[in-house]
mmCIF file as Biopython writes it, N, C-alpha, C and O atoms, coordinates in Angstrom:
data_model
#
loop_
_atom_site.group_PDB
_atom_site.id
_atom_site.type_symbol
_atom_site.label_atom_id
_atom_site.label_alt_id
_atom_site.label_comp_id
_atom_site.label_asym_id
_atom_site.label_entity_id
_atom_site.label_seq_id
_atom_site.pdbx_PDB_ins_code
_atom_site.Cartn_x
_atom_site.Cartn_y
_atom_site.Cartn_z
_atom_site.occupancy
_atom_site.B_iso_or_equiv
_atom_site.auth_seq_id
_atom_site.auth_asym_id
_atom_site.pdbx_PDB_model_num
ATOM 1   N N  . MET A ? 1  ? 158.238 53.500 146.639 1.0 0.0 1  A 1 
ATOM 2   C CA . MET A ? 1  ? 157.136 54.433 146.363 1.0 0.0 1  A 1 
ATOM 3   C C  . MET A ? 1  ? 157.451 55.278 145.143 1.0 0.0 1  A 1 
ATOM 4   O O  . MET A ? 1  ? 158.609 55.481 144.781 1.0 0.0 1  A 1 
ATOM 5   N N  . LEU A ? 2  ? 156.400 55.760 144.529 1.0 0.0 2  A 1 
ATOM 6   C CA . LEU A ? 2  ? 156.558 56.584 143.332 1.0 0.0 2  A 1 
ATOM 7   C C  . LEU A ? 2  ? 157.211 57.919 143.679 1.0 0.0 2  A 1 
ATOM 8   O O  . LEU A ? 2  ? 158.004 58.452 142.904 1.0 0.0 2  A 1 
ATOM 9   N N  . PHE A ? 3  ? 156.867 58.458 144.861 1.0 0.0 3  A 1 
ATOM 10  C CA . PHE A ? 3  ? 157.391 59.765 145.262 1.0 0.0 3  A 1 
ATOM 11  C C  . PHE A ? 3  ? 158.908 59.720 145.415 1.0 0.0 3  A 1 
ATOM 12  O O  . PHE A ? 3  ? 159.608 60.630 144.970 1.0 0.0 3  A 1 
ATOM 13  N N  . GLU A ? 4  ? 159.415 58.658 146.046 1.0 0.0 4  A 1 
ATOM 14  C CA . GLU A ? 4  ? 160.866 58.526 146.222 1.0 0.0 4  A 1 
ATOM 15  C C  . GLU A ? 4  ? 161.561 58.401 144.873 1.0 0.0 4  A 1 
ATOM 16  O O  . GLU A ? 4  ? 162.635 58.965 144.662 1.0 0.0 4  A 1 
ATOM 17  N N  . TYR A ? 5  ? 160.934 57.652 143.955 1.0 0.0 5  A 1 
ATOM 18  C CA . TYR A ? 5  ? 161.507 57.489 142.617 1.0 0.0 5  A 1 
ATOM 19  C C  . TYR A ? 5  ? 161.557 58.829 141.899 1.0 0.0 5  A 1 
ATOM 20  O O  . TYR A ? 5  ? 162.516 59.128 141.188 1.0 0.0 5  A 1 
ATOM 21  N N  . LEU A ? 6  ? 160.512 59.636 142.092 1.0 0.0 6  A 1 
ATOM 22  C CA . LEU A ? 6  ? 160.450 60.949 141.445 1.0 0.0 6  A 1 
ATOM 23  C C  . LEU A ? 6  ? 161.557 61.859 141.984 1.0 0.0 6  A 1 
ATOM 24  O O  . LEU A ? 6  ? 162.227 62.552 141.218 1.0 0.0 6  A 1 
ATOM 25  N N  . ILE A ? 7  ? 161.741 61.850 143.303 1.0 0.0 7  A 1 
ATOM 26  C CA . ILE A ? 7  ? 162.796 62.677 143.917 1.0 0.0 7  A 1 
ATOM 27  C C  . ILE A ? 7  ? 164.169 62.252 143.408 1.0 0.0 7  A 1 
ATOM 28  O O  . ILE A ? 7  ? 165.013 63.095 143.105 1.0 0.0 7  A 1 
ATOM 29  N N  . GLU A ? 8  ? 164.387 60.944 143.314 1.0 0.0 8  A 1 
ATOM 30  C CA . GLU A ? 8  ? 165.675 60.440 142.831 1.0 0.0 8  A 1 
ATOM 31  C C  . GLU A ? 8  ? 165.918 60.888 141.389 1.0 0.0 8  A 1 
ATOM 32  O O  . GLU A ? 8  ? 167.031 61.271 141.030 1.0 0.0 8  A 1 
ATOM 33  N N  . MET A ? 9  ? 164.866 60.835 140.565 1.0 0.0 9  A 1 
ATOM 34  C CA . MET A ? 9  ? 164.982 61.246 139.165 1.0 0.0 9  A 1 
ATOM 35  C C  . MET A ? 9  ? 165.304 62.737 139.074 1.0 0.0 9  A 1 
ATOM 36  O O  . MET A ? 9  ? 166.144 63.149 138.273 1.0 0.0 9  A 1 
ATOM 37  N N  . ILE A ? 10 ? 164.628 63.546 139.904 1.0 0.0 10 A 1 
ATOM 38  C CA . ILE A ? 10 ? 164.855 64.998 139.890 1.0 0.0 10 A 1 
ATOM 39  C C  . ILE A ? 10 ? 166.285 65.321 140.331 1.0 0.0 10 A 1 
ATOM 40  O O  . ILE A ? 10 ? 166.937 66.184 139.743 1.0 0.0 10 A 1 
ATOM 41  N N  . LEU A ? 11 ? 166.770 64.630 141.363 1.0 0.0 11 A 1 
ATOM 42  C CA . LEU A ? 11 ? 168.142 64.868 141.830 1.0 0.0 11 A 1 
ATOM 43  C C  . LEU A ? 11 ? 169.154 64.501 140.750 1.0 0.0 11 A 1 
ATOM 44  O O  . LEU A ? 11 ? 170.142 65.208 140.549 1.0 0.0 11 A 1 
ATOM 45  N N  . GLU A ? 12 ? 168.904 63.398 140.061 1.0 0.0 12 A 1 
ATOM 46  C CA . GLU A ? 12 ? 169.814 62.972 138.999 1.0 0.0 12 A 1 
ATOM 47  C C  . GLU A ? 12 ? 169.814 63.993 137.861 1.0 0.0 12 A 1 
ATOM 48  O O  . GLU A ? 12 ? 170.864 64.319 137.307 1.0 0.0 12 A 1 
ATOM 49  N N  . LEU A ? 13 ? 168.631 64.490 137.522 1.0 0.0 13 A 1 
ATOM 50  C CA . LEU A ? 13 ? 168.509 65.489 136.461 1.0 0.0 13 A 1 
ATOM 51  C C  . LEU A ? 13 ? 169.235 66.776 136.855 1.0 0.0 13 A 1 
ATOM 52  O O  . LEU A ? 13 ? 169.936 67.372 136.037 1.0 0.0 13 A 1 
ATOM 53  N N  . ALA A ? 14 ? 169.066 67.200 138.103 1.0 0.0 14 A 1 
ATOM 54  C CA . ALA A ? 14 ? 169.723 68.415 138.586 1.0 0.0 14 A 1 
ATOM 55  C C  . ALA A ? 14 ? 171.241 68.261 138.543 1.0 0.0 14 A 1 
ATOM 56  O O  . ALA A ? 14 ? 171.948 69.200 138.177 1.0 0.0 14 A 1 
ATOM 57  N N  . ALA A ? 15 ? 171.746 67.088 138.914 1.0 0.0 15 A 1 
ATOM 58  C CA . ALA A ? 15 ? 173.187 66.838 138.889 1.0 0.0 15 A 1 
ATOM 59  C C  . ALA A ? 15 ? 173.710 66.916 137.460 1.0 0.0 15 A 1 
ATOM 60  O O  . ALA A ? 15 ? 174.770 67.491 137.211 1.0 0.0 15 A 1 
ATOM 61  N N  . THR A ? 16 ? 172.958 66.333 136.515 1.0 0.0 16 A 1 
ATOM 62  C CA . THR A ? 16 ? 173.368 66.367 135.106 1.0 0.0 16 A 1 
ATOM 63  C C  . THR A ? 16 ? 173.404 67.802 134.592 1.0 0.0 16 A 1 
ATOM 64  O O  . THR A ? 16 ? 174.340 68.189 133.893 1.0 0.0 16 A 1 
ATOM 65  N N  . ILE A ? 17 ? 172.383 68.595 134.938 1.0 0.0 17 A 1 
ATOM 66  C CA . ILE A ? 17 ? 172.325 69.992 134.498 1.0 0.0 17 A 1 
ATOM 67  C C  . ILE A ? 17 ? 173.494 70.779 135.087 1.0 0.0 17 A 1 
ATOM 68  O O  . ILE A ? 17 ? 174.104 71.598 134.399 1.0 0.0 17 A 1 
ATOM 69  N N  . LEU A ? 18 ? 173.807 70.530 136.369 1.0 0.0 18 A 1 
ATOM 70  C CA . LEU A ? 18 ? 174.927 71.235 137.004 1.0 0.0 18 A 1 
ATOM 71  C C  . LEU A ? 18 ? 176.240 70.926 136.296 1.0 0.0 18 A 1 
ATOM 72  O O  . LEU A ? 18 ? 177.060 71.819 136.085 1.0 0.0 18 A 1 
ATOM 73  N N  . VAL A ? 19 ? 176.440 69.662 135.928 1.0 0.0 19 A 1 
ATOM 74  C CA . VAL A ? 19 ? 177.667 69.265 135.228 1.0 0.0 19 A 1 
ATOM 75  C C  . VAL A ? 19 ? 177.743 69.958 133.872 1.0 0.0 19 A 1 
ATOM 76  O O  . VAL A ? 19 ? 178.796 70.471 133.493 1.0 0.0 19 A 1 
ATOM 77  N N  . LEU A ? 20 ? 176.624 69.977 133.136 1.0 0.0 20 A 1 
ATOM 78  C CA . LEU A ? 20 ? 176.612 70.613 131.815 1.0 0.0 20 A 1 
ATOM 79  C C  . LEU A ? 20 ? 176.895 72.108 131.933 1.0 0.0 20 A 1 
ATOM 80  O O  . LEU A ? 20 ? 177.671 72.660 131.154 1.0 0.0 20 A 1 
ATOM 81  N N  . VAL A ? 21 ? 176.268 72.758 132.905 1.0 0.0 21 A 1 
ATOM 82  C CA . VAL A ? 21 ? 176.471 74.201 133.091 1.0 0.0 21 A 1 
ATOM 83  C C  . VAL A ? 21 ? 177.923 74.502 133.451 1.0 0.0 21 A 1 
ATOM 84  O O  . VAL A ? 21 ? 178.512 75.447 132.926 1.0 0.0 21 A 1 
ATOM 85  N N  . SER A ? 22 ? 178.500 73.700 134.343 1.0 0.0 22 A 1 
ATOM 86  C CA . SER A ? 22 ? 179.899 73.926 134.737 1.0 0.0 22 A 1 
ATOM 87  C C  . SER A ? 22 ? 180.838 73.710 133.555 1.0 0.0 22 A 1 
ATOM 88  O O  . SER A ? 22 ? 181.845 74.407 133.429 1.0 0.0 22 A 1 
ATOM 89  N N  . LEU A ? 23 ? 180.513 72.745 132.683 1.0 0.0 23 A 1 
ATOM 90  C CA . LEU A ? 23 ? 181.333 72.511 131.489 1.0 0.0 23 A 1 
ATOM 91  C C  . LEU A ? 23 ? 181.261 73.717 130.555 1.0 0.0 23 A 1 
ATOM 92  O O  . LEU A ? 23 ? 182.279 74.155 130.020 1.0 0.0 23 A 1 
ATOM 93  N N  . VAL A ? 24 ? 180.060 74.250 130.362 1.0 0.0 24 A 1 
ATOM 94  C CA . VAL A ? 24 ? 179.886 75.417 129.489 1.0 0.0 24 A 1 
ATOM 95  C C  . VAL A ? 24 ? 180.644 76.615 130.050 1.0 0.0 24 A 1 
ATOM 96  O O  . VAL A ? 24 ? 181.299 77.344 129.305 1.0 0.0 24 A 1 
ATOM 97  N N  . ILE A ? 25 ? 180.554 76.820 131.370 1.0 0.0 25 A 1 
ATOM 98  C CA . ILE A ? 25 ? 181.261 77.944 132.000 1.0 0.0 25 A 1 
ATOM 99  C C  . ILE A ? 25 ? 182.773 77.766 131.862 1.0 0.0 25 A 1 
ATOM 100 O O  . ILE A ? 25 ? 183.491 78.733 131.606 1.0 0.0 25 A 1 
ATOM 101 N N  . ALA A ? 26 ? 183.258 76.536 132.029 1.0 0.0 26 A 1 
ATOM 102 C CA . ALA A ? 26 ? 184.691 76.270 131.898 1.0 0.0 26 A 1 
ATOM 103 C C  . ALA A ? 26 ? 185.151 76.544 130.469 1.0 0.0 26 A 1 
ATOM 104 O O  . ALA A ? 26 ? 186.207 77.142 130.263 1.0 0.0 26 A 1 
ATOM 105 N N  . CYS A ? 27 ? 184.370 76.112 129.485 1.0 0.0 27 A 1 
ATOM 106 C CA . CYS A ? 27 ? 184.727 76.347 128.080 1.0 0.0 27 A 1 
ATOM 107 C C  . CYS A ? 27 ? 184.735 77.846 127.786 1.0 0.0 27 A 1 
ATOM 108 O O  . CYS A ? 27 ? 185.627 78.337 127.094 1.0 0.0 27 A 1 
ATOM 109 N N  . ALA A ? 28 ? 183.755 78.570 128.304 1.0 0.0 28 A 1 
ATOM 110 C CA . ALA A ? 28 ? 183.679 80.014 128.075 1.0 0.0 28 A 1 
ATOM 111 C C  . ALA A ? 28 ? 184.873 80.716 128.722 1.0 0.0 28 A 1 
ATOM 112 O O  . ALA A ? 28 ? 185.399 81.682 128.169 1.0 0.0 28 A 1 
ATOM 113 N N  . ALA A ? 29 ? 185.299 80.237 129.882 1.0 0.0 29 A 1 
ATOM 114 C CA . ALA A ? 29 ? 186.431 80.852 130.574 1.0 0.0 29 A 1 
ATOM 115 C C  . ALA A ? 29 ? 187.739 80.548 129.838 1.0 0.0 29 A 1 
ATOM 116 O O  . ALA A ? 29 ? 188.618 81.405 129.747 1.0 0.0 29 A 1 
ATOM 117 N N  . LEU A ? 30 ? 187.861 79.323 129.315 1.0 0.0 30 A 1 
ATOM 118 C CA . LEU A ? 30 ? 189.084 78.946 128.606 1.0 0.0 30 A 1 
ATOM 119 C C  . LEU A ? 30 ? 189.151 79.609 127.237 1.0 0.0 30 A 1 
ATOM 120 O O  . LEU A ? 30 ? 190.221 80.022 126.789 1.0 0.0 30 A 1 
ATOM 121 N N  . HIS A ? 31 ? 188.002 79.707 126.576 1.0 0.0 31 A 1 
ATOM 122 C CA . HIS A ? 31 ? 187.958 80.301 125.235 1.0 0.0 31 A 1 
ATOM 123 C C  . HIS A ? 31 ? 187.053 81.526 125.250 1.0 0.0 31 A 1 
ATOM 124 O O  . HIS A ? 31 ? 185.863 81.417 124.954 1.0 0.0 31 A 1 
ATOM 125 N N  . PRO A ? 32 ? 187.599 82.692 125.589 1.0 0.0 32 A 1 
ATOM 126 C CA . PRO A ? 32 ? 186.778 83.911 125.610 1.0 0.0 32 A 1 
ATOM 127 C C  . PRO A ? 32 ? 186.282 84.251 124.207 1.0 0.0 32 A 1 
ATOM 128 O O  . PRO A ? 32 ? 187.039 84.140 123.243 1.0 0.0 32 A 1 
ATOM 129 N N  . PRO A ? 33 ? 185.029 84.661 124.082 1.0 0.0 33 A 1 
ATOM 130 C CA . PRO A ? 33 ? 184.469 84.981 122.758 1.0 0.0 33 A 1 
ATOM 131 C C  . PRO A ? 33 ? 185.182 86.170 122.127 1.0 0.0 33 A 1 
ATOM 132 O O  . PRO A ? 33 ? 185.415 87.190 122.775 1.0 0.0 33 A 1 
ATOM 133 N N  . ARG A ? 34 ? 185.521 86.019 120.855 1.0 0.0 34 A 1 
ATOM 134 C CA . ARG A ? 34 ? 186.201 87.113 120.150 1.0 0.0 34 A 1 
ATOM 135 C C  . ARG A ? 34 ? 185.176 88.138 119.664 1.0 0.0 34 A 1 
ATOM 136 O O  . ARG A ? 34 ? 184.014 87.805 119.430 1.0 0.0 34 A 1 
ATOM 137 N N  . ALA A ? 35 ? 185.614 89.372 119.518 1.0 0.0 35 A 1 
ATOM 138 C CA . ALA A ? 35 ? 184.715 90.426 119.043 1.0 0.0 35 A 1 
ATOM 139 C C  . ALA A ? 35 ? 184.409 90.201 117.562 1.0 0.0 35 A 1 
ATOM 140 O O  . ALA A ? 35 ? 185.315 89.915 116.778 1.0 0.0 35 A 1 
ATOM 141 N N  . PRO A ? 36 ? 183.147 90.328 117.179 1.0 0.0 36 A 1 
ATOM 142 C CA . PRO A ? 36 ? 182.785 90.123 115.762 1.0 0.0 36 A 1 
ATOM 143 C C  . PRO A ? 36 ? 183.376 91.204 114.870 1.0 0.0 36 A 1 
ATOM 144 O O  . PRO A ? 36 ? 183.404 92.382 115.225 1.0 0.0 36 A 1 
ATOM 145 N N  . HIS A ? 37 ? 183.845 90.778 113.706 1.0 0.0 37 A 1 
ATOM 146 C CA . HIS A ? 37 ? 184.421 91.747 112.765 1.0 0.0 37 A 1 
ATOM 147 C C  . HIS A ? 37 ? 183.314 92.391 111.951 1.0 0.0 37 A 1 
ATOM 148 O O  . HIS A ? 37 ? 182.510 91.705 111.320 1.0 0.0 37 A 1 
ATOM 149 N N  . ARG A ? 38 ? 183.280 93.722 111.973 1.0 0.0 38 A 1 
ATOM 150 C CA . ARG A ? 38 ? 182.237 94.419 111.214 1.0 0.0 38 A 1 
ATOM 151 C C  . ARG A ? 38 ? 182.870 95.180 110.070 1.0 0.0 38 A 1 
ATOM 152 O O  . ARG A ? 38 ? 182.167 95.838 109.303 1.0 0.0 38 A 1 
#
């Protein structure tokens, strides 16, 4: 059914977004932003 395919696509998209967000958070934690020089 189309509905099941849609749910599967949404779950896959959500998983991809979660992975990307966790990667960004890990990078931010490993490399804290330096204060801009004024």
